C-alpha positions in Angstrom: -28.1 28.9 -71.7 -29.5 26.2 -69.4 -27.4 24.0 -67.1 -28.0 20.2 -67.3 -29.5 18.4 -64.3 -26.1 16.9 -63.7 -24.4 20.3 -63.6 -27.1 21.7 -61.3 -26.8 18.6 -59.1 -23.1 19.0 -58.7 -23.5 22.7 -57.7 -26.3 21.9 -55.3 -24.3 19.2 -53.6 -21.5 21.7 -53.0 -23.9 24.1 -51.5 -24.9 21.7 -48.8 -22.5 22.1 -45.9 -22.3 22.4 -42.1 -23.1 26.1 -41.9 -26.1 25.7 -44.2 -27.5 22.8 -42.1 -26.9 24.8 -38.9 -28.9 27.7 -40.5 -31.7 25.3 -41.3 -31.5 23.8 -37.8 -31.8 27.3 -36.3 -35.0 27.8 -38.3 -36.8 24.5 -37.6 -35.1 23.2 -34.5 -33.2 19.9 -34.0 -36.1 17.5 -33.2 -37.6 17.0 -36.7 -35.1 15.6 -39.3 -37.6 15.8 -42.1 -38.3 19.5 -41.4 -34.5 20.1 -41.3 -34.1 18.4 -44.7 -37.1 20.4 -46.1 -35.5 23.6 -45.0 -32.1 22.7 -46.4 -33.7 21.9 -49.7 -35.7 25.1 -49.8 -32.7 27.1 -48.9 -30.5 25.6 -51.6 -33.3 25.9 -54.2 -33.8 29.6 -53.3 -30.0 30.3 -53.6 -29.8 28.4 -56.9 -32.7 30.3 -58.3 -31.2 33.7 -57.3 -27.7 32.8 -58.4 -28.6 31.0 -61.6 -31.9 32.4 -62.8 -31.5 31.1 -66.4 -30.8 27.6 -65.1 -33.9 27.6 -62.8 -36.5 29.5 -64.7 -39.3 28.6 -62.2 -40.6 32.2 -62.3 -41.4 31.9 -66.0 -44.8 30.2 -66.3 -44.0 28.4 -69.6 -40.9 26.8 -68.1 -42.5 25.5 -64.9 -44.0 22.4 -66.5 -40.8 21.6 -68.3 -38.8 22.0 -65.1 -41.1 20.0 -62.9 -39.5 16.6 -63.1 -36.0 17.9 -63.1 -36.8 20.1 -60.1 -38.0 17.1 -58.2 -34.9 15.2 -59.0 -32.7 18.2 -58.0 -34.5 18.4 -54.7 -33.9 14.7 -54.1 -30.2 15.3 -54.8 -30.1 18.1 -52.3 -32.0 16.1 -49.7 -29.6 13.2 -50.1 -26.6 15.5 -49.7 -28.1 17.1 -46.6 -28.7 13.6 -45.1 -25.0 12.7 -45.7 -23.8 16.1 -44.4 -26.0 16.1 -41.3 
């Protein structure tokens, strides 16, 4: 069963928090906001793919093309949540 983009977006927004941003900041430093957002997006996407492999089947070649646009939208949601949280 696949989650909808809306469901994934809600989960992803909940995953963006102070400790996650602090972890991203510890990896990239405080001086580059774009790098911080990129790291936060990457971190959430990795956690989502590990926690919900059926919802994010990026490892399955046939699903990559179908997921592409929704993945970009999901990353934009995460980036927006990180901006608001940071």
